[in-house]
Each structure stands twice: as C-alpha cells, then as structure tokens.
DRENKOL-351308 format. One record per atom (N, C-alpha, C): x, y, z; residue in one letter; residue number from 1; atom name. Coordinates in Angstrom, 1 decimal. Layout:
<rs>
<x->X&y->Y&z->Z&resn->a&resi->NUM&name->CA>
...
</rs>
This chain:
<rs>
<x->0.9&y->-1.2&z->0.0&resn->m&resi->1&name->N>
<x->0.0&y->0.0&z->0.0&resn->m&resi->1&name->CA>
<x->0.9&y->1.2&z->0.0&resn->m&resi->1&name->C>
<x->0.6&y->2.1&z->-0.9&resn->s&resi->2&name->N>
<x->1.3&y->3.4&z->-0.9&resn->s&resi->2&name->CA>
<x->0.5&y->4.5&z->-0.2&resn->s&resi->2&name->C>
<x->1.0&y->5.0&z->0.9&resn->l&resi->3&name->N>
<x->0.3&y->6.0&z->1.6&resn->l&resi->3&name->CA>
<x->0.0&y->7.2&z->0.7&resn->l&resi->3&name->C>
<x->0.8&y->7.5&z->-0.2&resn->a&resi->4&name->N>
<x->0.6&y->8.6&z->-1.2&resn->a&resi->4&name->CA>
<x->-0.6&y->8.4&z->-2.0&resn->a&resi->4&name->C>
<x->-1.0&y->7.2&z->-2.2&resn->q&resi->5&name->N>
<x->-2.2&y->6.9&z->-3.0&resn->q&resi->5&name->CA>
<x->-3.5&y->6.9&z->-2.1&resn->q&resi->5&name->C>
<x->-3.3&y->6.9&z->-0.8&resn->h&resi->6&name->N>
<x->-4.5&y->6.9&z->0.1&resn->h&resi->6&name->CA>
<x->-4.3&y->8.0&z->1.1&resn->h&resi->6&name->C>
<x->-4.6&y->9.2&z->0.7&resn->p&resi->7&name->N>
<x->-4.4&y->10.4&z->1.7&resn->p&resi->7&name->CA>
<x->-5.1&y->10.3&z->3.0&resn->p&resi->7&name->C>
<x->-6.3&y->9.6&z->3.0&resn->e&resi->8&name->N>
<x->-7.1&y->9.5&z->4.2&resn->e&resi->8&name->CA>
<x->-6.4&y->8.6&z->5.2&resn->e&resi->8&name->C>
<x->-5.7&y->7.5&z->4.7&resn->i&resi->9&name->N>
<x->-5.0&y->6.6&z->5.6&resn->i&resi->9&name->CA>
<x->-3.7&y->7.3&z->6.0&resn->i&resi->9&name->C>
<x->-3.1&y->8.1&z->5.1&resn->q&resi->10&name->N>
<x->-1.9&y->8.8&z->5.5&resn->q&resi->10&name->CA>
<x->-2.2&y->9.8&z->6.6&resn->q&resi->10&name->C>
<x->-3.3&y->10.5&z->6.5&resn->a&resi->11&name->N>
<x->-3.7&y->11.5&z->7.5&resn->a&resi->11&name->CA>
<x->-4.0&y->10.8&z->8.8&resn->a&resi->11&name->C>
<x->-4.6&y->9.7&z->8.8&resn->t&resi->12&name->N>
<x->-4.8&y->9.0&z->10.1&resn->t&resi->12&name->CA>
<x->-3.5&y->8.5&z->10.7&resn->t&resi->12&name->C>
<x->-2.6&y->8.0&z->9.9&resn->a&resi->13&name->N>
<x->-1.3&y->7.6&z->10.4&resn->a&resi->13&name->CA>
<x->-0.5&y->8.8&z->11.0&resn->a&resi->13&name->C>
<x->-0.6&y->10.0&z->10.3&resn->q&resi->14&name->N>
<x->0.1&y->11.2&z->10.8&resn->q&resi->14&name->CA>
<x->-0.5&y->11.7&z->12.1&resn->q&resi->14&name->C>
<x->-1.8&y->11.6&z->12.2&resn->e&resi->15&name->N>
<x->-2.5&y->12.0&z->13.4&resn->e&resi->15&name->CA>
<x->-2.0&y->11.1&z->14.6&resn->e&resi->15&name->C>
<x->-1.9&y->9.8&z->14.4&resn->e&resi->16&name->N>
<x->-1.4&y->9.0&z->15.4&resn->e&resi->16&name->CA>
<x->0.0&y->9.3&z->15.8&resn->e&resi->16&name->C>
<x->0.9&y->9.6&z->14.8&resn->v&resi->17&name->N>
<x->2.3&y->9.9&z->15.1&resn->v&resi->17&name->CA>
<x->2.3&y->11.2&z->15.9&resn->v&resi->17&name->C>
<x->1.5&y->12.2&z->15.5&resn->d&resi->18&name->N>
<x->1.5&y->13.5&z->16.2&resn->d&resi->18&name->CA>
<x->1.0&y->13.4&z->17.6&resn->d&resi->18&name->C>
<x->0.0&y->12.5&z->17.8&resn->r&resi->19&name->N>
<x->-0.6&y->12.3&z->19.1&resn->r&resi->19&name->CA>
<x->0.4&y->11.6&z->20.0&resn->r&resi->19&name->C>
<x->1.0&y->10.6&z->19.5&resn->v&resi->20&name->N>
<x->1.9&y->9.8&z->20.4&resn->v&resi->20&name->CA>
<x->3.3&y->10.5&z->20.6&resn->v&resi->20&name->C>
<x->3.9&y->11.0&z->19.6&resn->l&resi->21&name->N>
<x->5.2&y->11.6&z->19.7&resn->l&resi->21&name->CA>
<x->5.1&y->13.0&z->20.2&resn->l&resi->21&name->C>
<x->4.1&y->13.8&z->19.9&resn->g&resi->22&name->N>
<x->4.0&y->15.1&z->20.3&resn->g&resi->22&name->CA>
<x->5.2&y->15.9&z->19.8&resn->g&resi->22&name->C>
<x->5.8&y->16.7&z->20.7&resn->d&resi->23&name->N>
<x->7.0&y->17.5&z->20.3&resn->d&resi->23&name->CA>
<x->8.3&y->16.8&z->20.5&resn->d&resi->23&name->C>
<x->8.2&y->15.5&z->21.0&resn->s&resi->24&name->N>
<x->9.4&y->14.8&z->21.2&resn->s&resi->24&name->CA>
<x->10.2&y->14.5&z->19.9&resn->s&resi->24&name->C>
<x->11.5&y->14.6&z->20.0&resn->g&resi->25&name->N>
<x->12.3&y->14.4&z->18.9&resn->g&resi->25&name->CA>
<x->12.8&y->12.9&z->18.8&resn->g&resi->25&name->C>
<x->12.5&y->12.2&z->19.9&resn->v&resi->26&name->N>
<x->13.0&y->10.8&z->20.1&resn->v&resi->26&name->CA>
<x->11.8&y->9.9&z->20.2&resn->v&resi->26&name->C>
<x->11.9&y->8.7&z->19.6&resn->v&resi->27&name->N>
<x->10.8&y->7.7&z->19.7&resn->v&resi->27&name->CA>
<x->11.3&y->6.7&z->20.7&resn->v&resi->27&name->C>
<x->10.6&y->6.5&z->21.8&resn->t&resi->28&name->N>
<x->11.0&y->5.5&z->22.8&resn->t&resi->28&name->CA>
<x->10.2&y->4.2&z->22.5&resn->t&resi->28&name->C>
<x->10.6&y->3.1&z->23.1&resn->s&resi->29&name->N>
<x->10.0&y->1.8&z->22.9&resn->s&resi->29&name->CA>
<x->8.5&y->1.9&z->23.4&resn->s&resi->29&name->C>
<x->8.3&y->2.7&z->24.4&resn->a&resi->30&name->N>
<x->6.9&y->2.8&z->24.9&resn->a&resi->30&name->CA>
<x->6.0&y->3.5&z->23.9&resn->a&resi->30&name->C>
<x->6.6&y->4.6&z->23.2&resn->m&resi->31&name->N>
<x->5.9&y->5.3&z->22.2&resn->m&resi->31&name->CA>
<x->5.6&y->4.4&z->21.0&resn->m&resi->31&name->C>
<x->6.6&y->3.6&z->20.6&resn->e&resi->32&name->N>
<x->6.5&y->2.7&z->19.5&resn->e&resi->32&name->CA>
<x->5.3&y->1.7&z->19.7&resn->e&resi->32&name->C>
<x->5.1&y->1.2&z->20.9&resn->k&resi->33&name->N>
<x->4.1&y->0.3&z->21.2&resn->k&resi->33&name->CA>
<x->2.7&y->0.9&z->21.0&resn->k&resi->33&name->C>
<x->2.6&y->2.3&z->21.1&resn->e&resi->34&name->N>
<x->1.3&y->3.0&z->20.9&resn->e&resi->34&name->CA>
<x->1.0&y->3.3&z->19.5&resn->e&resi->34&name->C>
<x->2.0&y->3.0&z->18.6&resn->l&resi->35&name->N>
<x->1.8&y->3.4&z->17.2&resn->l&resi->35&name->CA>
<x->1.1&y->2.2&z->16.4&resn->l&resi->35&name->C>
<x->0.0&y->1.7&z->16.9&resn->n&resi->36&name->N>
<x->-0.7&y->0.6&z->16.3&resn->n&resi->36&name->CA>
<x->-1.1&y->0.7&z->14.9&resn->n&resi->36&name->C>
<x->-1.7&y->1.9&z->14.6&resn->y&resi->37&name->N>
<x->-2.2&y->2.1&z->13.2&resn->y&resi->37&name->CA>
<x->-1.0&y->2.2&z->12.2&resn->y&resi->37&name->C>
<x->0.1&y->2.8&z->12.6&resn->v&resi->38&name->N>
<x->1.3&y->2.9&z->11.8&resn->v&resi->38&name->CA>
<x->1.9&y->1.5&z->11.6&resn->v&resi->38&name->C>
<x->1.9&y->0.8&z->12.7&resn->a&resi->39&name->N>
<x->2.5&y->-0.6&z->12.6&resn->a&resi->39&name->CA>
<x->1.6&y->-1.4&z->11.6&resn->a&resi->39&name->C>
<x->0.3&y->-1.3&z->11.7&resn->n&resi->40&name->N>
<x->-0.5&y->-2.0&z->10.7&resn->n&resi->40&name->CA>
<x->-0.4&y->-1.6&z->9.3&resn->n&resi->40&name->C>
<x->-0.1&y->-0.3&z->9.1&resn->c&resi->41&name->N>
<x->0.2&y->0.2&z->7.7&resn->c&resi->41&name->CA>
<x->1.5&y->-0.5&z->7.2&resn->c&resi->41&name->C>
<x->2.5&y->-0.5&z->8.0&resn->i&resi->42&name->N>
<x->3.7&y->-1.2&z->7.6&resn->i&resi->42&name->CA>
<x->3.5&y->-2.6&z->7.3&resn->i&resi->42&name->C>
<x->2.8&y->-3.3&z->8.2&resn->k&resi->43&name->N>
<x->2.6&y->-4.8&z->7.9&resn->k&resi->43&name->CA>
<x->1.8&y->-5.0&z->6.6&resn->k&resi->43&name->C>
<x->0.8&y->-4.1&z->6.4&resn->e&resi->44&name->N>
<x->0.0&y->-4.3&z->5.1&resn->e&resi->44&name->CA>
<x->0.9&y->-4.0&z->3.9&resn->e&resi->44&name->C>
<x->1.8&y->-3.0&z->4.0&resn->s&resi->45&name->N>
<x->2.6&y->-2.8&z->2.8&resn->s&resi->45&name->CA>
<x->3.6&y->-3.9&z->2.6&resn->s&resi->45&name->C>
<x->4.1&y->-4.5&z->3.7&resn->q&resi->46&name->N>
<x->5.0&y->-5.7&z->3.5&resn->q&resi->46&name->CA>
<x->4.2&y->-6.9&z->3.0&resn->q&resi->46&name->C>
<x->3.0&y->-7.0&z->3.3&resn->r&resi->47&name->N>
<x->2.2&y->-8.1&z->2.8&resn->r&resi->47&name->CA>
<x->2.0&y->-8.0&z->1.3&resn->r&resi->47&name->C>
<x->1.7&y->-6.7&z->0.9&resn->l&resi->48&name->N>
<x->1.4&y->-6.5&z->-0.5&resn->l&resi->48&name->CA>
<x->2.7&y->-6.5&z->-1.4&resn->l&resi->48&name->C>
<x->3.8&y->-6.1&z->-0.8&resn->v&resi->49&name->N>
<x->5.1&y->-6.1&z->-1.5&resn->v&resi->49&name->CA>
<x->6.1&y->-6.6&z->-0.6&resn->v&resi->49&name->C>
<x->6.3&y->-8.0&z->-0.5&resn->p&resi->50&name->N>
<x->7.2&y->-8.6&z->0.4&resn->p&resi->50&name->CA>
<x->8.7&y->-8.1&z->0.1&resn->p&resi->50&name->C>
<x->9.4&y->-8.0&z->1.2&resn->v&resi->51&name->N>
<x->10.8&y->-7.5&z->1.1&resn->v&resi->51&name->CA>
<x->11.8&y->-8.6&z->0.8&resn->v&resi->51&name->C>
<x->11.3&y->-9.8&z->0.8&resn->i&resi->52&name->N>
<x->12.2&y->-11.0&z->0.6&resn->i&resi->52&name->CA>
<x->12.5&y->-11.0&z->-0.9&resn->i&resi->52&name->C>
<x->13.8&y->-11.1&z->-1.2&resn->t&resi->53&name->N>
<x->14.2&y->-11.2&z->-2.6&resn->t&resi->53&name->CA>
<x->14.6&y->-12.6&z->-2.9&resn->t&resi->53&name->C>
<x->14.5&y->-12.9&z->-4.2&resn->g&resi->54&name->N>
<x->14.8&y->-14.3&z->-4.6&resn->g&resi->54&name->CA>
<x->13.8&y->-15.3&z->-4.3&resn->g&resi->54&name->C>
<x->12.6&y->-14.9&z->-3.9&resn->f&resi->55&name->N>
<x->11.5&y->-15.8&z->-3.6&resn->f&resi->55&name->CA>
<x->10.4&y->-15.5&z->-4.6&resn->f&resi->55&name->C>
<x->10.0&y->-16.5&z->-5.3&resn->s&resi->56&name->N>
<x->8.9&y->-16.4&z->-6.3&resn->s&resi->56&name->CA>
<x->8.0&y->-17.5&z->-6.2&resn->s&resi->56&name->C>
<x->6.8&y->-17.3&z->-6.7&resn->r&resi->57&name->N>
<x->5.8&y->-18.4&z->-6.7&resn->r&resi->57&name->CA>
<x->5.5&y->-18.8&z->-8.2&resn->r&resi->57&name->C>
<x->5.2&y->-20.0&z->-8.3&resn->g&resi->58&name->N>
<x->4.9&y->-20.5&z->-9.7&resn->g&resi->58&name->CA>
<x->4.1&y->-21.7&z->-9.6&resn->g&resi->58&name->C>
<x->3.3&y->-22.0&z->-10.7&resn->a&resi->59&name->N>
<x->2.5&y->-23.2&z->-10.8&resn->a&resi->59&name->CA>
<x->3.4&y->-24.4&z->-10.9&resn->a&resi->59&name->C>
<x->3.1&y->-25.5&z->-10.2&resn->v&resi->60&name->N>
<x->3.8&y->-26.7&z->-10.3&resn->v&resi->60&name->CA>
<x->3.3&y->-27.6&z->-11.4&resn->v&resi->60&name->C>
<x->2.1&y->-27.3&z->-11.9&resn->e&resi->61&name->N>
<x->1.6&y->-28.0&z->-13.0&resn->e&resi->61&name->CA>
<x->0.8&y->-27.0&z->-13.9&resn->e&resi->61&name->C>
<x->0.6&y->-27.4&z->-15.1&resn->d&resi->62&name->N>
<x->-0.3&y->-26.5&z->-16.0&resn->d&resi->62&name->CA>
<x->-1.6&y->-26.4&z->-15.3&resn->d&resi->62&name->C>
<x->-2.1&y->-25.2&z->-15.3&resn->t&resi->63&name->N>
<x->-3.4&y->-24.9&z->-14.6&resn->t&resi->63&name->CA>
<x->-4.2&y->-23.9&z->-15.4&resn->t&resi->63&name->C>
<x->-5.5&y->-24.0&z->-15.2&resn->e&resi->64&name->N>
<x->-6.4&y->-23.0&z->-15.8&resn->e&resi->64&name->CA>
<x->-7.2&y->-22.4&z->-14.6&resn->e&resi->64&name->C>
<x->-7.2&y->-21.1&z->-14.5&resn->l&resi->65&name->N>
<x->-7.9&y->-20.4&z->-13.4&resn->l&resi->65&name->CA>
<x->-8.6&y->-19.2&z->-14.0&resn->l&resi->65&name->C>
<x->-9.9&y->-19.1&z->-13.8&resn->g&resi->66&name->N>
<x->-10.6&y->-18.0&z->-14.3&resn->g&resi->66&name->CA>
<x->-10.6&y->-17.8&z->-15.8&resn->g&resi->66&name->C>
<x->-10.5&y->-19.0&z->-16.5&resn->g&resi->67&name->N>
<x->-10.5&y->-18.9&z->-17.9&resn->g&resi->67&name->CA>
<x->-9.1&y->-18.6&z->-18.5&resn->g&resi->67&name->C>
<x->-8.1&y->-18.5&z->-17.7&resn->k&resi->68&name->N>
<x->-6.7&y->-18.2&z->-18.1&resn->k&resi->68&name->CA>
<x->-5.8&y->-19.4&z->-17.8&resn->k&resi->68&name->C>
<x->-5.0&y->-19.7&z->-18.8&resn->s&resi->69&name->N>
<x->-4.1&y->-20.8&z->-18.6&resn->s&resi->69&name->CA>
<x->-2.7&y->-20.3&z->-18.2&resn->s&resi->69&name->C>
<x->-2.1&y->-21.1&z->-17.3&resn->t&resi->70&name->N>
<x->-0.7&y->-20.8&z->-16.9&resn->t&resi->70&name->CA>
<x->0.1&y->-22.2&z->-17.0&resn->t&resi->70&name->C>
<x->1.3&y->-22.1&z->-17.4&resn->s&resi->71&name->N>
<x->2.2&y->-23.2&z->-17.6&resn->s&resi->71&name->CA>
<x->3.0&y->-23.5&z->-16.3&resn->s&resi->71&name->C>
<x->3.3&y->-24.7&z->-16.0&resn->a&resi->72&name->N>
<x->4.2&y->-25.0&z->-14.9&resn->a&resi->72&name->CA>
<x->5.5&y->-24.4&z->-15.1&resn->a&resi->72&name->C>
<x->6.1&y->-24.0&z->-14.0&resn->v&resi->73&name->N>
<x->7.5&y->-23.4&z->-14.0&resn->v&resi->73&name->CA>
<x->8.5&y->-24.4&z->-14.2&resn->v&resi->73&name->C>
</rs>
C-alpha cells in the first residue's frame, strides 16, 4: 500500500504519530508500542510487496484459473 495513493490513511497515520510523539524528537519503545495504526500500515505494505528477494511463486503443473491458462514453471 502506498500512503501517497491513500491520503485519508496517511492522514490517520500522521494524526497517530503527532498524538503519540507530540513535540518529542525521540521515539521510545513505549511510544512505538502505541503506534498501532502505523504498525498495521507497515505490515500491510509488507504483505502487498514482500521485502524478501529471490523468492517467487509459480505453478507446479499446468493450470487453468478464471479462464486463463498458466504453464508449470
């Protein structure tokens, strides 16, 4: 998920950061635990675009799904 493509989600995340961090220039572990919405945004973006490289998925046998055919890798 790109926050730039979802300004309402970005605004909610920013509100949480502003509320939790306030004027503090340092993030403590206690503050980090309060950033639930931001943590969920990060998890969702990692789910959509995994950071693991060299890992791919492929069909193990020729398959038809939704009227489209794919060949085994």
